[in-house]
A tleap script that builds the chain and sets N, CA, C and O, in Angstrom:
source leaprc.protein.ff14SB
mol = sequence {
  NVAL PRO MET GLY VAL LEU SER CYS VAL LYS
  TYR LEU MET PHE ILE PHE ASN VAL LEU VAL
  PHE ALA GLY GLY THR CYS LEU ALA GLY VAL
  GLY LEU TRP VAL ALA VAL ASP PRO ALA GLY
  PHE GLN ASP ILE VAL ALA ALA LYS PRO VAL
  LEU SER VAL GLY ALA TYR LEU LEU LEU ALA
  VAL GLY ILE ALA LEU SER LEU LEU GLY PHE
  LEU GLY CYS CYS GLY ALA LEU ARG ARG SER
  ARG PRO LEU LEU LEU CALA
}
set mol.1.N position { -2.985 31.877 -21.373 }
set mol.1.CA position { -3.662 30.607 -21.603 }
set mol.1.C position { -5.150 30.896 -21.797 }
set mol.1.O position { -5.769 31.556 -20.962 }
set mol.2.N position { -5.721 30.408 -22.886 }
set mol.2.CA position { -7.153 30.647 -23.118 }
set mol.2.C position { -8.019 30.002 -22.039 }
set mol.2.O position { -7.649 28.993 -21.438 }
set mol.3.N position { -9.173 30.611 -21.812 }
set mol.3.CA position { -10.079 30.141 -20.756 }
set mol.3.C position { -10.628 28.744 -21.069 }
set mol.3.O position { -10.886 27.961 -20.154 }
set mol.4.N position { -10.807 28.430 -22.354 }
set mol.4.CA position { -11.326 27.106 -22.724 }
set mol.4.C position { -10.391 25.984 -22.334 }
set mol.4.O position { -10.838 24.902 -21.954 }
set mol.5.N position { -9.091 26.233 -22.426 }
set mol.5.CA position { -8.107 25.217 -22.052 }
set mol.5.C position { -8.158 24.961 -20.550 }
set mol.5.O position { -8.107 23.813 -20.110 }
set mol.6.N position { -8.258 26.020 -19.771 }
set mol.6.CA position { -8.341 25.858 -18.314 }
set mol.6.C position { -9.609 25.121 -17.905 }
set mol.6.O position { -9.588 24.321 -16.970 }
set mol.7.N position { -10.699 25.382 -18.590 }
set mol.7.CA position { -11.953 24.700 -18.300 }
set mol.7.C position { -11.843 23.209 -18.639 }
set mol.7.O position { -12.341 22.353 -17.908 }
set mol.8.N position { -11.185 22.920 -19.755 }
set mol.8.CA position { -10.999 21.516 -20.148 }
set mol.8.C position { -10.127 20.784 -19.128 }
set mol.8.O position { -10.430 19.652 -18.751 }
set mol.9.N position { -9.055 21.418 -18.687 }
set mol.9.CA position { -8.173 20.809 -17.691 }
set mol.9.C position { -8.925 20.589 -16.380 }
set mol.9.O position { -8.731 19.574 -15.711 }
set mol.10.N position { -9.771 21.529 -16.022 }
set mol.10.CA position { -10.566 21.409 -14.793 }
set mol.10.C position { -11.456 20.167 -14.848 }
set mol.10.O position { -11.515 19.399 -13.888 }
set mol.11.N position { -12.145 19.974 -15.967 }
set mol.11.CA position { -13.036 18.821 -16.078 }
set mol.11.C position { -12.274 17.512 -16.222 }
set mol.11.O position { -12.728 16.479 -15.730 }
set mol.12.N position { -11.126 17.537 -16.887 }
set mol.12.CA position { -10.314 16.325 -16.972 }
set mol.12.C position { -9.788 15.918 -15.599 }
set mol.12.O position { -9.757 14.731 -15.274 }
set mol.13.N position { -9.375 16.893 -14.792 }
set mol.13.CA position { -8.930 16.586 -13.432 }
set mol.13.C position { -10.076 16.041 -12.592 }
set mol.13.O position { -9.886 15.130 -11.785 }
set mol.14.N position { -11.263 16.600 -12.784 }
set mol.14.CA position { -12.424 16.106 -12.045 }
set mol.14.C position { -12.718 14.657 -12.415 }
set mol.14.O position { -12.962 13.829 -11.537 }
set mol.15.N position { -12.696 14.344 -13.721 }
set mol.15.CA position { -12.994 12.978 -14.173 }
set mol.15.C position { -11.934 12.008 -13.649 }
set mol.15.O position { -12.267 10.911 -13.199 }
set mol.16.N position { -10.668 12.401 -13.705 }
set mol.16.CA position { -9.602 11.544 -13.192 }
set mol.16.C position { -9.784 11.274 -11.698 }
set mol.16.O position { -9.610 10.143 -11.244 }
set mol.17.N position { -10.129 12.301 -10.943 }
set mol.17.CA position { -10.322 12.125 -9.507 }
set mol.17.C position { -11.558 11.300 -9.188 }
set mol.17.O position { -11.581 10.592 -8.181 }
set mol.18.N position { -12.580 11.378 -10.022 }
set mol.18.CA position { -13.753 10.516 -9.837 }
set mol.18.C position { -13.349 9.056 -10.046 }
set mol.18.O position { -13.809 8.173 -9.322 }
set mol.19.N position { -12.489 8.803 -11.038 }
set mol.19.CA position { -12.019 7.437 -11.266 }
set mol.19.C position { -11.172 6.935 -10.097 }
set mol.19.O position { -11.280 5.770 -9.712 }
set mol.20.N position { -10.334 7.797 -9.532 }
set mol.20.CA position { -9.544 7.418 -8.345 }
set mol.20.C position { -10.477 7.122 -7.174 }
set mol.20.O position { -10.271 6.154 -6.442 }
set mol.21.N position { -11.501 7.953 -6.998 }
set mol.21.CA position { -12.471 7.734 -5.920 }
set mol.21.C position { -13.202 6.407 -6.107 }
set mol.21.O position { -13.380 5.651 -5.152 }
set mol.22.N position { -13.628 6.126 -7.346 }
set mol.22.CA position { -14.344 4.873 -7.612 }
set mol.22.C position { -13.437 3.661 -7.384 }
set mol.22.O position { -13.874 2.655 -6.824 }
set mol.23.N position { -12.184 3.754 -7.814 }
set mol.23.CA position { -11.250 2.654 -7.585 }
set mol.23.C position { -10.985 2.428 -6.110 }
set mol.23.O position { -10.912 1.285 -5.657 }
set mol.24.N position { -10.840 3.508 -5.358 }
set mol.24.CA position { -10.636 3.381 -3.914 }
set mol.24.C position { -11.841 2.785 -3.216 }
set mol.24.O position { -11.703 1.986 -2.289 }
set mol.25.N position { -13.022 3.176 -3.664 }
set mol.25.CA position { -14.241 2.617 -3.077 }
set mol.25.C position { -14.344 1.120 -3.379 }
set mol.25.O position { -14.745 0.340 -2.515 }
set mol.26.N position { -13.987 0.718 -4.594 }
set mol.26.CA position { -14.007 -0.708 -4.933 }
set mol.26.C position { -12.989 -1.495 -4.113 }
set mol.26.O position { -13.287 -2.589 -3.635 }
set mol.27.N position { -11.790 -0.939 -3.950 }
set mol.27.CA position { -10.784 -1.608 -3.116 }
set mol.27.C position { -11.244 -1.738 -1.670 }
set mol.27.O position { -11.064 -2.783 -1.046 }
set mol.28.N position { -11.836 -0.678 -1.146 }
set mol.28.CA position { -12.340 -0.733 0.227 }
set mol.28.C position { -13.467 -1.756 0.345 }
set mol.28.O position { -13.573 -2.453 1.354 }
set mol.29.N position { -14.300 -1.844 -0.677 }
set mol.29.CA position { -15.385 -2.828 -0.662 }
set mol.29.C position { -14.865 -4.254 -0.673 }
set mol.29.O position { -15.368 -5.101 0.065 }
set mol.30.N position { -13.864 -4.529 -1.499 }
set mol.30.CA position { -13.280 -5.878 -1.540 }
set mol.30.C position { -12.572 -6.177 -0.219 }
set mol.30.O position { -12.673 -7.289 0.298 }
set mol.31.N position { -11.863 -5.203 0.325 }
set mol.31.CA position { -11.205 -5.406 1.609 }
set mol.31.C position { -12.188 -5.679 2.727 }
set mol.31.O position { -11.942 -6.521 3.589 }
set mol.32.N position { -13.305 -4.965 2.712 }
set mol.32.CA position { -14.344 -5.192 3.719 }
set mol.32.C position { -14.977 -6.566 3.548 }
set mol.32.O position { -15.248 -7.259 4.529 }
set mol.33.N position { -15.212 -6.957 2.299 }
set mol.33.CA position { -15.801 -8.270 2.025 }
set mol.33.C position { -14.888 -9.387 2.527 }
set mol.33.O position { -15.356 -10.342 3.147 }
set mol.34.N position { -13.592 -9.270 2.260 }
set mol.34.CA position { -12.648 -10.298 2.697 }
set mol.34.C position { -12.507 -10.294 4.213 }
set mol.34.O position { -12.361 -11.358 4.815 }
set mol.35.N position { -12.548 -9.122 4.842 }
set mol.35.CA position { -12.418 -9.060 6.305 }
set mol.35.C position { -13.631 -9.642 6.999 }
set mol.35.O position { -13.500 -10.284 8.041 }
set mol.36.N position { -14.820 -9.427 6.432 }
set mol.36.CA position { -16.050 -9.892 7.069 }
set mol.36.C position { -16.300 -11.375 6.788 }
set mol.36.O position { -16.693 -12.119 7.687 }
set mol.37.N position { -16.075 -11.805 5.550 }
set mol.37.CA position { -16.388 -13.183 5.156 }
set mol.37.C position { -15.182 -13.819 4.461 }
set mol.37.O position { -15.181 -13.957 3.237 }
set mol.38.N position { -14.159 -14.207 5.222 }
set mol.38.CA position { -12.974 -14.785 4.578 }
set mol.38.C position { -13.239 -16.160 3.964 }
set mol.38.O position { -12.540 -16.564 3.035 }
set mol.39.N position { -14.230 -16.877 4.466 }
set mol.39.CA position { -14.511 -18.211 3.938 }
set mol.39.C position { -15.007 -18.147 2.495 }
set mol.39.O position { -14.708 -19.032 1.694 }
set mol.40.N position { -15.755 -17.113 2.168 }
set mol.40.CA position { -16.251 -16.975 0.803 }
set mol.40.C position { -15.167 -16.575 -0.178 }
set mol.40.O position { -15.327 -16.739 -1.387 }
set mol.41.N position { -14.073 -16.054 0.333 }
set mol.41.CA position { -12.990 -15.597 -0.530 }
set mol.41.C position { -11.844 -16.592 -0.602 }
set mol.41.O position { -10.941 -16.423 -1.421 }
set mol.42.N position { -11.858 -17.641 0.245 }
set mol.42.CA position { -10.758 -18.609 0.282 }
set mol.42.C position { -10.711 -19.475 -0.965 }
set mol.42.O position { -9.668 -20.054 -1.266 }
set mol.43.N position { -11.798 -19.577 -1.689 }
set mol.43.CA position { -11.770 -20.358 -2.923 }
set mol.43.C position { -10.886 -19.682 -3.967 }
set mol.43.O position { -10.267 -20.353 -4.792 }
set mol.44.N position { -10.829 -18.354 -3.929 }
set mol.44.CA position { -10.026 -17.607 -4.904 }
set mol.44.C position { -8.574 -17.541 -4.455 }
set mol.44.O position { -7.664 -17.755 -5.257 }
set mol.45.N position { -8.355 -17.249 -3.191 }
set mol.45.CA position { -6.999 -17.136 -2.643 }
set mol.45.C position { -6.779 -18.283 -1.667 }
set mol.45.O position { -7.583 -18.486 -0.757 }
set mol.46.N position { -5.700 -19.032 -1.849 }
set mol.46.CA position { -5.482 -20.229 -1.036 }
set mol.46.C position { -4.767 -19.934 0.278 }
set mol.46.O position { -4.946 -20.683 1.238 }
set mol.47.N position { -3.974 -18.888 0.359 }
set mol.47.CA position { -3.162 -18.620 1.548 }
set mol.47.C position { -4.007 -17.976 2.645 }
set mol.47.O position { -4.534 -16.878 2.464 }
set mol.48.N position { -4.134 -18.657 3.778 }
set mol.48.CA position { -4.944 -18.142 4.881 }
set mol.48.C position { -4.285 -17.003 5.663 }
set mol.48.O position { -4.937 -15.979 5.865 }
set mol.49.N position { -3.037 -17.118 6.113 }
set mol.49.CA position { -2.462 -16.049 6.943 }
set mol.49.C position { -2.348 -14.717 6.198 }
set mol.49.O position { -2.514 -13.648 6.784 }
set mol.50.N position { -2.068 -14.801 4.929 }
set mol.50.CA position { -1.924 -13.573 4.146 }
set mol.50.C position { -3.284 -12.918 3.924 }
set mol.50.O position { -3.375 -11.707 3.722 }
set mol.51.N position { -4.323 -13.719 3.962 }
set mol.51.CA position { -5.664 -13.217 3.663 }
set mol.51.C position { -6.131 -12.174 4.667 }
set mol.51.O position { -6.702 -11.159 4.268 }
set mol.52.N position { -5.907 -12.393 5.944 }
set mol.52.CA position { -6.380 -11.435 6.943 }
set mol.52.C position { -5.586 -10.132 6.892 }
set mol.52.O position { -6.159 -9.051 7.030 }
set mol.53.N position { -4.293 -10.226 6.698 }
set mol.53.CA position { -3.465 -9.017 6.597 }
set mol.53.C position { -3.787 -8.269 5.313 }
set mol.53.O position { -3.883 -7.041 5.308 }
set mol.54.N position { -3.955 -9.010 4.226 }
set mol.54.CA position { -4.283 -8.397 2.937 }
set mol.54.C position { -5.626 -7.707 2.939 }
set mol.54.O position { -5.805 -6.692 2.266 }
set mol.55.N position { -6.572 -8.246 3.687 }
set mol.55.CA position { -7.894 -7.629 3.754 }
set mol.55.C position { -7.827 -6.252 4.393 }
set mol.55.O position { -8.424 -5.300 3.890 }
set mol.56.N position { -7.102 -6.145 5.497 }
set mol.56.CA position { -6.992 -4.853 6.162 }
set mol.56.C position { -6.124 -3.881 5.370 }
set mol.56.O position { -6.343 -2.671 5.415 }
set mol.57.N position { -5.142 -4.407 4.646 }
set mol.57.CA position { -4.323 -3.561 3.785 }
set mol.57.C position { -5.156 -3.002 2.636 }
set mol.57.O position { -5.070 -1.814 2.325 }
set mol.58.N position { -5.958 -3.854 2.007 }
set mol.58.CA position { -6.864 -3.386 0.952 }
set mol.58.C position { -7.845 -2.355 1.479 }
set mol.58.O position { -8.120 -1.358 0.812 }
set mol.59.N position { -8.364 -2.583 2.648 }
set mol.59.CA position { -9.310 -1.647 3.251 }
set mol.59.C position { -8.645 -0.291 3.503 }
set mol.59.O position { -9.230 0.750 3.202 }
set mol.60.N position { -7.443 -0.296 4.045 }
set mol.60.CA position { -6.744 0.959 4.339 }
set mol.60.C position { -6.381 1.715 3.056 }
set mol.60.O position { -6.567 2.929 2.976 }
set mol.61.N position { -5.869 1.005 2.066 }
set mol.61.CA position { -5.511 1.651 0.802 }
set mol.61.C position { -6.754 2.166 0.087 }
set mol.61.O position { -6.728 3.245 -0.505 }
set mol.62.N position { -7.827 1.412 0.138 }
set mol.62.CA position { -9.074 1.849 -0.487 }
set mol.62.C position { -9.644 3.102 0.151 }
set mol.62.O position { -10.106 4.004 -0.548 }
set mol.63.N position { -9.615 3.162 1.469 }
set mol.63.CA position { -10.108 4.355 2.170 }
set mol.63.C position { -9.222 5.555 1.854 }
set mol.63.O position { -9.723 6.658 1.638 }
set mol.64.N position { -7.903 5.343 1.826 }
set mol.64.CA position { -6.984 6.441 1.517 }
set mol.64.C position { -7.206 6.959 0.097 }
set mol.64.O position { -7.222 8.171 -0.119 }
set mol.65.N position { -7.377 6.061 -0.873 }
set mol.65.CA position { -7.623 6.482 -2.250 }
set mol.65.C position { -8.969 7.184 -2.390 }
set mol.65.O position { -9.086 8.156 -3.136 }
set mol.66.N position { -9.973 6.703 -1.685 }
set mol.66.CA position { -11.279 7.350 -1.750 }
set mol.66.C position { -11.207 8.774 -1.203 }
set mol.66.O position { -11.769 9.699 -1.789 }
set mol.67.N position { -10.522 8.941 -0.090 }
set mol.67.CA position { -10.359 10.276 0.488 }
set mol.67.C position { -9.561 11.186 -0.444 }
set mol.67.O position { -9.905 12.353 -0.630 }
set mol.68.N position { -8.503 10.648 -1.023 }
set mol.68.CA position { -7.689 11.416 -1.954 }
set mol.68.C position { -8.489 11.824 -3.193 }
set mol.68.O position { -8.381 12.961 -3.653 }
set mol.69.N position { -9.290 10.904 -3.733 }
set mol.69.CA position { -10.116 11.222 -4.885 }
set mol.69.C position { -11.188 12.243 -4.561 }
set mol.69.O position { -11.478 13.116 -5.379 }
set mol.70.N position { -11.779 12.146 -3.380 }
set mol.70.CA position { -12.805 13.121 -2.979 }
set mol.70.C position { -12.212 14.511 -2.833 }
set mol.70.O position { -12.785 15.488 -3.317 }
set mol.71.N position { -11.064 14.605 -2.168 }
set mol.71.CA position { -10.405 15.908 -2.024 }
set mol.71.C position { -9.987 16.467 -3.379 }
set mol.71.O position { -10.051 17.676 -3.604 }
set mol.72.N position { -9.560 15.585 -4.281 }
set mol.72.CA position { -9.193 16.028 -5.621 }
set mol.72.C position { -10.387 16.546 -6.401 }
set mol.72.O position { -10.273 17.531 -7.130 }
set mol.73.N position { -11.538 15.889 -6.255 }
set mol.73.CA position { -12.762 16.362 -6.925 }
set mol.73.C position { -13.160 17.737 -6.404 }
set mol.73.O position { -13.496 18.632 -7.179 }
set mol.74.N position { -13.122 17.894 -5.098 }
set mol.74.CA position { -13.464 19.199 -4.515 }
set mol.74.C position { -12.468 20.266 -4.959 }
set mol.74.O position { -12.855 21.396 -5.256 }
set mol.75.N position { -11.196 19.909 -5.004 }
set mol.75.CA position { -10.181 20.863 -5.422 }
set mol.75.C position { -10.298 21.239 -6.887 }
set mol.75.O position { -10.052 22.389 -7.251 }
set mol.76.N position { -10.671 20.288 -7.734 }
set mol.76.CA position { -10.818 20.587 -9.158 }
set mol.76.C position { -12.021 21.482 -9.403 }
set mol.76.O position { -11.960 22.393 -10.230 }
set mol.77.N position { -13.101 21.235 -8.701 }
set mol.77.CA position { -14.303 22.052 -8.918 }
set mol.77.C position { -14.126 23.470 -8.377 }
set mol.77.O position { -14.586 24.435 -8.986 }
set mol.78.N position { -13.458 23.586 -7.232 }
set mol.78.CA position { -13.283 24.916 -6.614 }
set mol.78.C position { -12.006 25.609 -7.080 }
set mol.78.O position { -11.756 26.759 -6.718 }
set mol.79.N position { -11.199 24.916 -7.879 }
set mol.79.CA position { -9.891 25.409 -8.305 }
set mol.79.C position { -9.038 25.791 -7.099 }
set mol.79.O position { -8.394 26.840 -7.070 }
set mol.80.N position { -9.058 24.921 -6.124 }
set mol.80.CA position { -8.309 25.130 -4.882 }
set mol.80.C position { -6.966 24.412 -4.962 }
set mol.80.O position { -6.912 23.183 -5.002 }
set mol.81.N position { -5.914 25.164 -4.985 }
set mol.81.CA position { -4.580 24.573 -5.092 }
set mol.81.C position { -4.214 23.711 -3.881 }
set mol.81.O position { -3.657 22.630 -4.072 }
set mol.82.N position { -4.502 24.136 -2.638 }
set mol.82.CA position { -4.154 23.269 -1.498 }
set mol.82.C position { -4.872 21.922 -1.528 }
set mol.82.O position { -4.277 20.907 -1.168 }
set mol.83.N position { -6.131 21.891 -1.947 }
set mol.83.CA position { -6.834 20.614 -2.019 }
set mol.83.C position { -6.241 19.725 -3.108 }
set mol.83.O position { -6.163 18.508 -2.941 }
set mol.84.N position { -5.830 20.317 -4.206 }
set mol.84.CA position { -5.241 19.523 -5.277 }
set mol.84.C position { -3.849 19.016 -4.902 }
set mol.84.O position { -3.447 17.932 -5.324 }
set mol.85.N position { -3.126 19.789 -4.121 }
set mol.85.CA position { -1.801 19.348 -3.704 }
set mol.85.C position { -1.858 18.294 -2.597 }
set mol.85.O position { -0.907 17.535 -2.410 }
set mol.86.N position { -2.965 18.250 -1.873 }
set mol.86.CA position { -3.106 17.254 -0.810 }
set mol.86.C position { -3.234 15.886 -1.425 }
set mol.86.O position { -3.364 14.896 -0.705 }
savepdb mol mol.pdb
quit
């Protein structure tokens, strides 16, 4: 396999993981916003009981995606197979 192809794959994996990290950070931000200020979010979502559970679920999924994206970025830059498999 030519070295240029491996370099391209490395940068594509890095960009993909940055997008996963950004999406996870946005989800965590929305989850935190809903958990802290549910009254400001009730205009968009009408169901109250689901709102509190959904906020913590969004927060947990967002944190997990952010961690996964960060580990993927580190693994892509260092070409570390264990970090990429995590």
